[in-house]
PDB file with SEQRES, HELIX, SHEET and CRYST1 records, atoms N, CA, C and O in Angstrom:
SEQRES   1 A   74  MET SER SER GLY SER ALA VAL THR ASN HIS GLU VAL LEU          
SEQRES   2 A   74  GLN GLY ASN TRP ARG ALA ALA PRO TRP ARG SER SER SER          
SEQRES   3 A   74  TYR SER ASN GLN GLU GLY GLY ASP CYS VAL GLU VAL ALA          
SEQRES   4 A   74  ASP GLY PHE PRO GLY VAL VAL PRO VAL ARG ASP SER LYS          
SEQRES   5 A   74  VAL PRO GLY GLY PRO VAL VAL LEU VAL SER ALA ALA SER          
SEQRES   6 A   74  TRP SER ALA PHE VAL GLY GLY LEU LYS                          
HELIX    1 AA1 ASN A    9  LEU A   13  1                                   5    
HELIX    2 AA2 ALA A   63  LEU A   73  1                                  11    
SHEET    1 AA1 4 TRP A  22  SER A  24  0                                        
SHEET    2 AA1 4 VAL A  36  ALA A  39 -1                                        
SHEET    3 AA1 4 VAL A  45  ASP A  50 -1                                        
SHEET    4 AA1 4 VAL A  59  SER A  62 -1                                        
CRYST1    1.000    1.000    1.000  90.00  90.00  90.00 P 1           1          
ATOM      1  N   MET A   1      48.774 113.819   5.439  1.00  0.00           N  
ATOM      2  CA  MET A   1      48.553 113.898   4.018  1.00  0.00           C  
ATOM      3  C   MET A   1      47.597 115.039   3.725  1.00  0.00           C  
ATOM      4  O   MET A   1      46.783 115.410   4.571  1.00  0.00           O  
ATOM      5  N   SER A   2      47.696 115.586   2.542  1.00  0.00           N  
ATOM      6  CA  SER A   2      46.819 116.683   2.177  1.00  0.00           C  
ATOM      7  C   SER A   2      45.438 116.144   1.838  1.00  0.00           C  
ATOM      8  O   SER A   2      45.256 114.938   1.669  1.00  0.00           O  
ATOM      9  N   SER A   3      44.478 117.035   1.743  1.00  0.00           N  
ATOM     10  CA  SER A   3      43.115 116.610   1.457  1.00  0.00           C  
ATOM     11  C   SER A   3      42.814 116.636  -0.039  1.00  0.00           C  
ATOM     12  O   SER A   3      41.677 116.373  -0.433  1.00  0.00           O  
ATOM     13  N   GLY A   4      43.807 116.947  -0.887  1.00  0.00           N  
ATOM     14  CA  GLY A   4      43.602 116.984  -2.327  1.00  0.00           C  
ATOM     15  C   GLY A   4      43.435 115.601  -2.918  1.00  0.00           C  
ATOM     16  O   GLY A   4      43.492 114.594  -2.212  1.00  0.00           O  
ATOM     17  N   SER A   5      43.226 115.564  -4.242  1.00  0.00           N  
ATOM     18  CA  SER A   5      42.996 114.281  -4.898  1.00  0.00           C  
ATOM     19  C   SER A   5      44.281 113.592  -5.335  1.00  0.00           C  
ATOM     20  O   SER A   5      44.244 112.442  -5.772  1.00  0.00           O  
ATOM     21  N   ALA A   6      45.403 114.268  -5.225  1.00  0.00           N  
ATOM     22  CA  ALA A   6      46.671 113.668  -5.636  1.00  0.00           C  
ATOM     23  C   ALA A   6      47.631 113.640  -4.453  1.00  0.00           C  
ATOM     24  O   ALA A   6      47.502 114.421  -3.510  1.00  0.00           O  
ATOM     25  N   VAL A   7      48.570 112.746  -4.518  1.00  0.00           N  
ATOM     26  CA  VAL A   7      49.575 112.614  -3.473  1.00  0.00           C  
ATOM     27  C   VAL A   7      50.907 113.056  -4.045  1.00  0.00           C  
ATOM     28  O   VAL A   7      51.293 112.619  -5.129  1.00  0.00           O  
ATOM     29  N   THR A   8      51.607 113.912  -3.336  1.00  0.00           N  
ATOM     30  CA  THR A   8      52.925 114.328  -3.806  1.00  0.00           C  
ATOM     31  C   THR A   8      53.954 113.293  -3.397  1.00  0.00           C  
ATOM     32  O   THR A   8      53.707 112.486  -2.500  1.00  0.00           O  
ATOM     33  N   ASN A   9      55.111 113.312  -4.052  1.00  0.00           N  
ATOM     34  CA  ASN A   9      56.174 112.362  -3.718  1.00  0.00           C  
ATOM     35  C   ASN A   9      56.548 112.455  -2.251  1.00  0.00           C  
ATOM     36  O   ASN A   9      56.790 111.432  -1.610  1.00  0.00           O  
ATOM     37  N   HIS A  10      56.601 113.661  -1.710  1.00  0.00           N  
ATOM     38  CA  HIS A  10      56.978 113.830  -0.301  1.00  0.00           C  
ATOM     39  C   HIS A  10      55.972 113.136   0.613  1.00  0.00           C  
ATOM     40  O   HIS A  10      56.353 112.459   1.568  1.00  0.00           O  
ATOM     41  N   GLU A  11      54.695 113.309   0.316  1.00  0.00           N  
ATOM     42  CA  GLU A  11      53.663 112.691   1.149  1.00  0.00           C  
ATOM     43  C   GLU A  11      53.721 111.167   1.061  1.00  0.00           C  
ATOM     44  O   GLU A  11      53.543 110.479   2.065  1.00  0.00           O  
ATOM     45  N   VAL A  12      53.966 110.649  -0.121  1.00  0.00           N  
ATOM     46  CA  VAL A  12      54.059 109.200  -0.282  1.00  0.00           C  
ATOM     47  C   VAL A  12      55.223 108.660   0.526  1.00  0.00           C  
ATOM     48  O   VAL A  12      55.084 107.645   1.208  1.00  0.00           O  
ATOM     49  N   LEU A  13      56.366 109.322   0.459  1.00  0.00           N  
ATOM     50  CA  LEU A  13      57.536 108.855   1.183  1.00  0.00           C  
ATOM     51  C   LEU A  13      57.329 108.916   2.682  1.00  0.00           C  
ATOM     52  O   LEU A  13      57.937 108.144   3.423  1.00  0.00           O  
ATOM     53  N   GLN A  14      56.481 109.822   3.140  1.00  0.00           N  
ATOM     54  CA  GLN A  14      56.230 109.965   4.563  1.00  0.00           C  
ATOM     55  C   GLN A  14      55.047 109.122   5.033  1.00  0.00           C  
ATOM     56  O   GLN A  14      54.664 109.197   6.201  1.00  0.00           O  
ATOM     57  N   GLY A  15      54.465 108.320   4.141  1.00  0.00           N  
ATOM     58  CA  GLY A  15      53.301 107.514   4.508  1.00  0.00           C  
ATOM     59  C   GLY A  15      53.614 106.563   5.651  1.00  0.00           C  
ATOM     60  O   GLY A  15      54.696 105.979   5.708  1.00  0.00           O  
ATOM     61  N   ASN A  16      52.664 106.413   6.557  1.00  0.00           N  
ATOM     62  CA  ASN A  16      52.830 105.506   7.687  1.00  0.00           C  
ATOM     63  C   ASN A  16      52.258 104.151   7.278  1.00  0.00           C  
ATOM     64  O   ASN A  16      51.109 103.834   7.588  1.00  0.00           O  
ATOM     65  N   TRP A  17      53.064 103.358   6.583  1.00  0.00           N  
ATOM     66  CA  TRP A  17      52.592 102.110   6.005  1.00  0.00           C  
ATOM     67  C   TRP A  17      52.223 101.079   7.063  1.00  0.00           C  
ATOM     68  O   TRP A  17      51.262 100.333   6.874  1.00  0.00           O  
ATOM     69  N   ARG A  18      52.955 101.013   8.168  1.00  0.00           N  
ATOM     70  CA  ARG A  18      52.657 100.001   9.188  1.00  0.00           C  
ATOM     71  C   ARG A  18      51.287 100.225   9.823  1.00  0.00           C  
ATOM     72  O   ARG A  18      50.613  99.263  10.189  1.00  0.00           O  
ATOM     73  N   ALA A  19      50.873 101.474   9.955  1.00  0.00           N  
ATOM     74  CA  ALA A  19      49.585 101.786  10.575  1.00  0.00           C  
ATOM     75  C   ALA A  19      48.434 101.765   9.570  1.00  0.00           C  
ATOM     76  O   ALA A  19      47.275 101.933   9.949  1.00  0.00           O  
ATOM     77  N   ALA A  20      48.750 101.561   8.293  1.00  0.00           N  
ATOM     78  CA  ALA A  20      47.712 101.572   7.263  1.00  0.00           C  
ATOM     79  C   ALA A  20      46.773 100.378   7.442  1.00  0.00           C  
ATOM     80  O   ALA A  20      47.183  99.335   7.953  1.00  0.00           O  
ATOM     81  N   PRO A  21      45.520 100.530   7.024  1.00  0.00           N  
ATOM     82  CA  PRO A  21      44.570  99.412   7.106  1.00  0.00           C  
ATOM     83  C   PRO A  21      44.786  98.434   5.941  1.00  0.00           C  
ATOM     84  O   PRO A  21      44.148  98.573   4.897  1.00  0.00           O  
ATOM     85  N   TRP A  22      45.659  97.471   6.105  1.00  0.00           N  
ATOM     86  CA  TRP A  22      45.998  96.509   5.053  1.00  0.00           C  
ATOM     87  C   TRP A  22      44.904  95.464   4.912  1.00  0.00           C  
ATOM     88  O   TRP A  22      44.256  95.089   5.890  1.00  0.00           O  
ATOM     89  N   ARG A  23      44.702  94.995   3.677  1.00  0.00           N  
ATOM     90  CA  ARG A  23      43.725  93.937   3.422  1.00  0.00           C  
ATOM     91  C   ARG A  23      44.238  93.045   2.297  1.00  0.00           C  
ATOM     92  O   ARG A  23      45.024  93.474   1.453  1.00  0.00           O  
ATOM     93  N   SER A  24      43.785  91.816   2.303  1.00  0.00           N  
ATOM     94  CA  SER A  24      44.129  90.887   1.235  1.00  0.00           C  
ATOM     95  C   SER A  24      42.841  90.434   0.560  1.00  0.00           C  
ATOM     96  O   SER A  24      41.744  90.739   1.027  1.00  0.00           O  
ATOM     97  N   SER A  25      42.981  89.723  -0.516  1.00  0.00           N  
ATOM     98  CA  SER A  25      41.833  89.241  -1.268  1.00  0.00           C  
ATOM     99  C   SER A  25      40.980  88.302  -0.425  1.00  0.00           C  
ATOM    100  O   SER A  25      41.489  87.580   0.432  1.00  0.00           O  
ATOM    101  N   SER A  26      39.695  88.323  -0.676  1.00  0.00           N  
ATOM    102  CA  SER A  26      38.806  87.380   0.007  1.00  0.00           C  
ATOM    103  C   SER A  26      39.078  85.948  -0.450  1.00  0.00           C  
ATOM    104  O   SER A  26      38.618  84.999   0.185  1.00  0.00           O  
ATOM    105  N   TYR A  27      39.813  85.785  -1.536  1.00  0.00           N  
ATOM    106  CA  TYR A  27      40.193  84.455  -2.018  1.00  0.00           C  
ATOM    107  C   TYR A  27      41.429  83.923  -1.297  1.00  0.00           C  
ATOM    108  O   TYR A  27      41.773  82.751  -1.448  1.00  0.00           O  
ATOM    109  N   SER A  28      42.093  84.762  -0.522  1.00  0.00           N  
ATOM    110  CA  SER A  28      43.274  84.330   0.228  1.00  0.00           C  
ATOM    111  C   SER A  28      42.840  83.469   1.404  1.00  0.00           C  
ATOM    112  O   SER A  28      41.760  83.659   1.964  1.00  0.00           O  
ATOM    113  N   ASN A  29      43.689  82.528   1.767  1.00  0.00           N  
ATOM    114  CA  ASN A  29      43.380  81.718   2.943  1.00  0.00           C  
ATOM    115  C   ASN A  29      44.288  82.142   4.092  1.00  0.00           C  
ATOM    116  O   ASN A  29      45.165  82.989   3.917  1.00  0.00           O  
ATOM    117  N   GLN A  30      44.081  81.570   5.234  1.00  0.00           N  
ATOM    118  CA  GLN A  30      44.861  81.928   6.420  1.00  0.00           C  
ATOM    119  C   GLN A  30      46.071  81.021   6.615  1.00  0.00           C  
ATOM    120  O   GLN A  30      46.677  81.029   7.686  1.00  0.00           O  
ATOM    121  N   GLU A  31      46.430  80.246   5.603  1.00  0.00           N  
ATOM    122  CA  GLU A  31      47.531  79.303   5.721  1.00  0.00           C  
ATOM    123  C   GLU A  31      48.869  79.878   5.278  1.00  0.00           C  
ATOM    124  O   GLU A  31      49.844  79.136   5.164  1.00  0.00           O  
ATOM    125  N   GLY A  32      48.939  81.171   5.027  1.00  0.00           N  
ATOM    126  CA  GLY A  32      50.205  81.805   4.677  1.00  0.00           C  
ATOM    127  C   GLY A  32      50.643  81.572   3.251  1.00  0.00           C  
ATOM    128  O   GLY A  32      51.838  81.453   2.980  1.00  0.00           O  
ATOM    129  N   GLY A  33      49.692  81.504   2.333  1.00  0.00           N  
ATOM    130  CA  GLY A  33      50.020  81.313   0.930  1.00  0.00           C  
ATOM    131  C   GLY A  33      50.703  82.535   0.338  1.00  0.00           C  
ATOM    132  O   GLY A  33      51.023  83.493   1.041  1.00  0.00           O  
ATOM    133  N   ASP A  34      50.914  82.480  -0.955  1.00  0.00           N  
ATOM    134  CA  ASP A  34      51.554  83.592  -1.654  1.00  0.00           C  
ATOM    135  C   ASP A  34      50.521  84.682  -1.905  1.00  0.00           C  
ATOM    136  O   ASP A  34      49.815  84.649  -2.913  1.00  0.00           O  
ATOM    137  N   CYS A  35      50.429  85.636  -1.004  1.00  0.00           N  
ATOM    138  CA  CYS A  35      49.422  86.687  -1.088  1.00  0.00           C  
ATOM    139  C   CYS A  35      50.075  88.062  -1.047  1.00  0.00           C  
ATOM    140  O   CYS A  35      51.166  88.245  -0.507  1.00  0.00           O  
ATOM    141  N   VAL A  36      49.379  89.007  -1.629  1.00  0.00           N  
ATOM    142  CA  VAL A  36      49.765  90.397  -1.461  1.00  0.00           C  
ATOM    143  C   VAL A  36      48.657  91.081  -0.687  1.00  0.00           C  
ATOM    144  O   VAL A  36      47.513  90.627  -0.680  1.00  0.00           O  
ATOM    145  N   GLU A  37      49.008  92.167  -0.042  1.00  0.00           N  
ATOM    146  CA  GLU A  37      48.034  92.986   0.671  1.00  0.00           C  
ATOM    147  C   GLU A  37      48.098  94.385   0.091  1.00  0.00           C  
ATOM    148  O   GLU A  37      49.150  94.826  -0.371  1.00  0.00           O  
ATOM    149  N   VAL A  38      46.979  95.078   0.116  1.00  0.00           N  
ATOM    150  CA  VAL A  38      46.919  96.464  -0.323  1.00  0.00           C  
ATOM    151  C   VAL A  38      46.360  97.310   0.815  1.00  0.00           C  
ATOM    152  O   VAL A  38      45.659  96.809   1.694  1.00  0.00           O  
ATOM    153  N   ALA A  39      46.679  98.593   0.782  1.00  0.00           N  
ATOM    154  CA  ALA A  39      46.170  99.527   1.788  1.00  0.00           C  
ATOM    155  C   ALA A  39      45.310 100.573   1.095  1.00  0.00           C  
ATOM    156  O   ALA A  39      45.659 101.066   0.022  1.00  0.00           O  
ATOM    157  N   ASP A  40      44.202 100.902   1.706  1.00  0.00           N  
ATOM    158  CA  ASP A  40      43.307 101.937   1.195  1.00  0.00           C  
ATOM    159  C   ASP A  40      43.613 103.264   1.878  1.00  0.00           C  
ATOM    160  O   ASP A  40      44.291 103.306   2.904  1.00  0.00           O  
ATOM    161  N   GLY A  41      43.107 104.338   1.297  1.00  0.00           N  
ATOM    162  CA  GLY A  41      43.204 105.640   1.944  1.00  0.00           C  
ATOM    163  C   GLY A  41      44.363 106.502   1.491  1.00  0.00           C  
ATOM    164  O   GLY A  41      44.673 107.502   2.137  1.00  0.00           O  
ATOM    165  N   PHE A  42      45.015 106.138   0.390  1.00  0.00           N  
ATOM    166  CA  PHE A  42      46.118 106.933  -0.143  1.00  0.00           C  
ATOM    167  C   PHE A  42      45.739 107.367  -1.554  1.00  0.00           C  
ATOM    168  O   PHE A  42      45.999 106.640  -2.513  1.00  0.00           O  
ATOM    169  N   PRO A  43      45.125 108.546  -1.694  1.00  0.00           N  
ATOM    170  CA  PRO A  43      44.634 108.992  -2.999  1.00  0.00           C  
ATOM    171  C   PRO A  43      45.735 108.993  -4.066  1.00  0.00           C  
ATOM    172  O   PRO A  43      46.823 109.533  -3.862  1.00  0.00           O  
ATOM    173  N   GLY A  44      45.424 108.379  -5.197  1.00  0.00           N  
ATOM    174  CA  GLY A  44      46.340 108.384  -6.335  1.00  0.00           C  
ATOM    175  C   GLY A  44      47.312 107.224  -6.376  1.00  0.00           C  
ATOM    176  O   GLY A  44      47.914 106.975  -7.420  1.00  0.00           O  
ATOM    177  N   VAL A  45      47.489 106.502  -5.272  1.00  0.00           N  
ATOM    178  CA  VAL A  45      48.406 105.358  -5.247  1.00  0.00           C  
ATOM    179  C   VAL A  45      47.784 104.206  -4.463  1.00  0.00           C  
ATOM    180  O   VAL A  45      46.910 104.405  -3.619  1.00  0.00           O  
ATOM    181  N   VAL A  46      48.255 103.007  -4.761  1.00  0.00           N  
ATOM    182  CA  VAL A  46      47.847 101.820  -4.013  1.00  0.00           C  
ATOM    183  C   VAL A  46      49.116 101.182  -3.460  1.00  0.00           C  
ATOM    184  O   VAL A  46      49.905 100.625  -4.224  1.00  0.00           O  
ATOM    185  N   PRO A  47      49.326 101.252  -2.151  1.00  0.00           N  
ATOM    186  CA  PRO A  47      50.467 100.569  -1.548  1.00  0.00           C  
ATOM    187  C   PRO A  47      50.229  99.055  -1.563  1.00  0.00           C  
ATOM    188  O   PRO A  47      49.141  98.591  -1.220  1.00  0.00           O  
ATOM    189  N   VAL A  48      51.249  98.289  -1.962  1.00  0.00           N  
ATOM    190  CA  VAL A  48      51.160  96.832  -2.059  1.00  0.00           C  
ATOM    191  C   VAL A  48      52.338  96.233  -1.301  1.00  0.00           C  
ATOM    192  O   VAL A  48      53.458  96.733  -1.408  1.00  0.00           O  
ATOM    193  N   ARG A  49      52.101  95.169  -0.538  1.00  0.00           N  
ATOM    194  CA  ARG A  49      53.181  94.498   0.184  1.00  0.00           C  
ATOM    195  C   ARG A  49      52.945  92.991   0.197  1.00  0.00           C  
ATOM    196  O   ARG A  49      51.847  92.520  -0.097  1.00  0.00           O  
ATOM    197  N   ASP A  50      53.978  92.252   0.537  1.00  0.00           N  
ATOM    198  CA  ASP A  50      53.916  90.798   0.677  1.00  0.00           C  
ATOM    199  C   ASP A  50      53.309  90.480   2.040  1.00  0.00           C  
ATOM    200  O   ASP A  50      53.796  90.962   3.063  1.00  0.00           O  
ATOM    201  N   SER A  51      52.264  89.683   2.061  1.00  0.00           N  
ATOM    202  CA  SER A  51      51.596  89.378   3.331  1.00  0.00           C  
ATOM    203  C   SER A  51      52.488  88.598   4.291  1.00  0.00           C  
ATOM    204  O   SER A  51      52.274  88.638   5.503  1.00  0.00           O  
ATOM    205  N   LYS A  52      53.479  87.893   3.769  1.00  0.00           N  
ATOM    206  CA  LYS A  52      54.376  87.116   4.632  1.00  0.00           C  
ATOM    207  C   LYS A  52      55.460  87.974   5.273  1.00  0.00           C  
ATOM    208  O   LYS A  52      56.118  87.547   6.220  1.00  0.00           O  
ATOM    209  N   VAL A  53      55.644  89.199   4.747  1.00  0.00           N  
ATOM    210  CA  VAL A  53      56.682  90.098   5.263  1.00  0.00           C  
ATOM    211  C   VAL A  53      56.055  91.475   5.496  1.00  0.00           C  
ATOM    212  O   VAL A  53      56.380  92.423   4.781  1.00  0.00           O  
ATOM    213  N   PRO A  54      55.164  91.600   6.480  1.00  0.00           N  
ATOM    214  CA  PRO A  54      54.446  92.861   6.670  1.00  0.00           C  
ATOM    215  C   PRO A  54      55.341  94.051   6.991  1.00  0.00           C  
ATOM    216  O   PRO A  54      54.949  95.191   6.739  1.00  0.00           O  
ATOM    217  N   GLY A  55      56.509  93.824   7.531  1.00  0.00           N  
ATOM    218  CA  GLY A  55      57.425  94.926   7.805  1.00  0.00           C  
ATOM    219  C   GLY A  55      58.401  95.186   6.681  1.00  0.00           C  
ATOM    220  O   GLY A  55      59.295  96.023   6.808  1.00  0.00           O  
ATOM    221  N   GLY A  56      58.235  94.469   5.575  1.00  0.00           N  
ATOM    222  CA  GLY A  56      59.139  94.590   4.435  1.00  0.00           C  
ATOM    223  C   GLY A  56      58.796  95.775   3.544  1.00  0.00           C  
ATOM    224  O   GLY A  56      58.040  96.665   3.933  1.00  0.00           O  
ATOM    225  N   PRO A  57      59.364  95.770   2.349  1.00  0.00           N  
ATOM    226  CA  PRO A  57      59.158  96.900   1.437  1.00  0.00           C  
ATOM    227  C   PRO A  57      57.714  97.010   0.970  1.00  0.00           C  
ATOM    228  O   PRO A  57      56.971  96.030   0.927  1.00  0.00           O  
ATOM    229  N   VAL A  58      57.346  98.233   0.625  1.00  0.00           N  
ATOM    230  CA  VAL A  58      56.023  98.539   0.094  1.00  0.00           C  
ATOM    231  C   VAL A  58      56.216  99.068  -1.318  1.00  0.00           C  
ATOM    232  O   VAL A  58      57.022  99.971  -1.543  1.00  0.00           O  
ATOM    233  N   VAL A  59      55.482  98.511  -2.263  1.00  0.00           N  
ATOM    234  CA  VAL A  59      55.520  98.972  -3.646  1.00  0.00           C  
ATOM    235  C   VAL A  59      54.325  99.889  -3.852  1.00  0.00           C  
ATOM    236  O   VAL A  59      53.198  99.535  -3.508  1.00  0.00           O  
ATOM    237  N   LEU A  60      54.570 101.061  -4.410  1.00  0.00           N  
ATOM    238  CA  LEU A  60      53.494 102.007  -4.680  1.00  0.00           C  
ATOM    239  C   LEU A  60      53.126 101.924  -6.155  1.00  0.00           C  
ATOM    240  O   LEU A  60      53.972 102.123  -7.028  1.00  0.00           O  
ATOM    241  N   VAL A  61      51.869 101.632  -6.423  1.00  0.00           N  
ATOM    242  CA  VAL A  61      51.361 101.504  -7.779  1.00  0.00           C  
ATOM    243  C   VAL A  61      50.337 102.614  -7.984  1.00  0.00           C  
ATOM    244  O   VAL A  61      49.528 102.888  -7.098  1.00  0.00           O  
ATOM    245  N   SER A  62      50.372 103.255  -9.157  1.00  0.00           N  
ATOM    246  CA  SER A  62      49.377 104.304  -9.392  1.00  0.00           C  
ATOM    247  C   SER A  62      47.987 103.681  -9.352  1.00  0.00           C  
ATOM    248  O   SER A  62      47.802 102.517  -9.709  1.00  0.00           O  
ATOM    249  N   ALA A  63      47.021 104.468  -8.918  1.00  0.00           N  
ATOM    250  CA  ALA A  63      45.649 103.966  -8.812  1.00  0.00           C  
ATOM    251  C   ALA A  63      45.136 103.506 -10.173  1.00  0.00           C  
ATOM    252  O   ALA A  63      44.434 102.499 -10.258  1.00  0.00           O  
ATOM    253  N   ALA A  64      45.477 104.229 -11.234  1.00  0.00           N  
ATOM    254  CA  ALA A  64      45.033 103.850 -12.578  1.00  0.00           C  
ATOM    255  C   ALA A  64      45.650 102.522 -13.003  1.00  0.00           C  
ATOM    256  O   ALA A  64      44.963 101.677 -13.578  1.00  0.00           O  
ATOM    257  N   SER A  65      46.934 102.331 -12.728  1.00  0.00           N  
ATOM    258  CA  SER A  65      47.594 101.070 -13.081  1.00  0.00           C  
ATOM    259  C   SER A  65      47.016  99.911 -12.284  1.00  0.00           C  
ATOM    260  O   SER A  65      46.820  98.823 -12.825  1.00  0.00           O  
ATOM    261  N   TRP A  66      46.740 100.132 -11.002  1.00  0.00           N  
ATOM    262  CA  TRP A  66      46.163  99.070 -10.172  1.00  0.00           C  
ATOM    263  C   TRP A  66      44.780  98.678 -10.686  1.00  0.00           C  
ATOM    264  O   TRP A  66      44.447  97.495 -10.752  1.00  0.00           O  
ATOM    265  N   SER A  67      43.985  99.671 -11.046  1.00  0.00           N  
ATOM    266  CA  SER A  67      42.644  99.407 -11.563  1.00  0.00           C  
ATOM    267  C   SER A  67      42.713  98.587 -12.849  1.00  0.00           C  
ATOM    268  O   SER A  67      41.932  97.654 -13.034  1.00  0.00           O  
ATOM    269  N   ALA A  68      43.651  98.934 -13.740  1.00  0.00           N  
ATOM    270  CA  ALA A  68      43.818  98.180 -14.983  1.00  0.00           C  
ATOM    271  C   ALA A  68      44.273  96.756 -14.692  1.00  0.00           C  
ATOM    272  O   ALA A  68      43.800  95.814 -15.328  1.00  0.00           O  
ATOM    273  N   PHE A  69      45.180  96.588 -13.744  1.00  0.00           N  
ATOM    274  CA  PHE A  69      45.669  95.263 -13.360  1.00  0.00           C  
ATOM    275  C   PHE A  69      44.535  94.395 -12.829  1.00  0.00           C  
ATOM    276  O   PHE A  69      44.346  93.266 -13.283  1.00  0.00           O  
ATOM    277  N   VAL A  70      43.783  94.921 -11.872  1.00  0.00           N  
ATOM    278  CA  VAL A  70      42.680  94.161 -11.269  1.00  0.00           C  
ATOM    279  C   VAL A  70      41.605  93.869 -12.314  1.00  0.00           C  
ATOM    280  O   VAL A  70      41.038  92.776 -12.333  1.00  0.00           O  
ATOM    281  N   GLY A  71      41.325  94.837 -13.177  1.00  0.00           N  
ATOM    282  CA  GLY A  71      40.340  94.618 -14.233  1.00  0.00           C  
ATOM    283  C   GLY A  71      40.743  93.508 -15.184  1.00  0.00           C  
ATOM    284  O   GLY A  71      39.891  92.783 -15.697  1.00  0.00           O  
ATOM    285  N   GLY A  72      42.042  93.373 -15.420  1.00  0.00           N  
ATOM    286  CA  GLY A  72      42.535  92.316 -16.290  1.00  0.00           C  
ATOM    287  C   GLY A  72      42.448  90.939 -15.663  1.00  0.00           C  
ATOM    288  O   GLY A  72      42.483  89.934 -16.371  1.00  0.00           O  
ATOM    289  N   LEU A  73      42.336  90.878 -14.344  1.00  0.00           N  
ATOM    290  CA  LEU A  73      42.236  89.592 -13.651  1.00  0.00           C  
ATOM    291  C   LEU A  73      40.833  89.013 -13.687  1.00  0.00           C  
ATOM    292  O   LEU A  73      40.649  87.806 -13.531  1.00  0.00           O  
ATOM    293  N   LYS A  74      39.856  89.861 -13.890  1.00  0.00           N  
ATOM    294  CA  LYS A  74      38.452  89.416 -13.835  1.00  0.00           C  
ATOM    295  C   LYS A  74      38.025  88.751 -15.128  1.00  0.00           C  
ATOM    296  O   LYS A  74      36.878  88.320 -15.251  1.00  0.00           O  
TER     297      LYS A  74                                                      
END                                                                             
């Protein structure tokens, strides 16, 4: 990935999602509930996946949209 503040479509498509440092909410439990995980380190986007299907699809959400979403939850 480039060192700039934005991610191009090509870079996003080439992202190594499996090797990304995924994390879930501290409110999640270890019993396999309905959780999502997010990955840090991708400027401009927040990769989101289903914690029950770690090898499944990844949804890319703009950083601004993710921030608004999380802010609305508080």
